[in-house]
C-alpha positions, 0 to 999 in steps of 0.5 A: 079710287078715293069713295065718299058716302053721303047719307040723306034722310031730306029730299031738300039735302040731296038736291042741294048735294048734287048741286054743290057737286056740279057746282063744283065740278064734280064730274057727273060721272063718278056721281051716284044718286040712290033712293026708294023714293019716286019723288026724290029721283025726280026732283033731284033728277032735274039738278042731272037733267033726268025725269023720272019718265025716262026710266019709264021710256015716257021721255028722258029730258036728258040730252047724250052725255047726261048722267043714265036712269034706271030703276030696279025692283030689289025684293025687300025694298022694292022699287029702287030708283038710280042716277049717274053712269055707274047707277046701273051697276049698283043696282044690278048688284043690288038686285044681285040675281033676284032683282028684273030691271024694269026701265033705264033711261035711254040715254046712255054716253057710248063714250062712258067705260063699263065698270070692271068686275073688279069696280063691280064688288068694290063696294059692299051694297048689303050697306045700300040695302040697308041705308035704302031700307031705312028710309035714306037716301045715298050719295056715292062718288069715286074719283082717282082724283084726290081734288075731286074727292077733297070737294065732294068730301068737304060738300056730303059732310055739310049736307049729309048726314053725319057727325059735327067738329072735328079732332086734331088728332091725325090717324094712329094706327097699332096692330096686336095679336090676341090669339088668332085674331089681329086687332088694330087700336086706331086712334084720331079721325078717320078723313080723307087722305092720312086717314083712311089710306093708313086705315087702308094700308094696315088692312091691306098688309094684314090681309096679305100677311094671313090675317084675314081675322081683324078687329077695328077698335074705334075706341079713341077715334073722335071724326069721320067724314064722308070718306072715312065712312066709305073707307069703312065699308071697303075695308069690310068688303075687302076683308070679307072678299078675301074670306075673313072677317072683320068687326068693329070694336067699342066705337067711341060716341061719336062713331056711334052715332055716325053709324046709327045716323046713317043705319049702318048699325045694323049691317057692321058687327059692333062688338062692346067687350074685346074678349067676347069679339075675339071669341065670336070670330068664327073660326074654320074646323080642321079636321082629324084624321082617324085613327 
């Protein structure tokens, strides 16, 4: 499953992105839009065929097979509006036992498969909460199709908040061990295809071999696209779900700017010094038997 995440500060750009995704034949069931703004939800919802009235059960304007609309009250965030077949699952995670459902779109496609437990925990909603809290909106595209992911990535990179310009260098990774921390030195670009897959495989092998304290050195990464952002989110989540820790080391200025723009800098644990970063990992204390 490929994931591309676009972060938006402009309603017009988010609306245009949804329109271009649908025009580009990205399946509606692959798209989820999240916002705190009712005005923005109404505007972008027109592209989906949904209206905010539908959130509150006042006539939806949606027909069978059109994306469901959901509204949830989340403490610390307020009302979160979401559009898309996967919206309810993401909002359920955002609420995570503390929110209460206020309303749901009336039109649900009965043929749409419900997300599995694995799918529900595939994204760490901490990221989404932080981005929304900063007044940004999110478009998340998830698809098994490489071609669909490529189209979505190009659109989200063009219209969302990101870093412009490409570095010609393909991704390269190397692993070294410092004490009990695995340091992954990454260079080049983390993009859809070779880039995000390479990062995914490196982290997967480390975790499978019991190395769950991972430091990603991003100093020589020159470019991260929307799929790369999605991969960083999934990588962070994968390690945490296995009881591990993942931190970022000294990201390049371009990557730092991207993390700041998208407000993800407040979510990742970002370290500037390698020695201090290694010491910052939390170690489990091993009980010593009494003499």
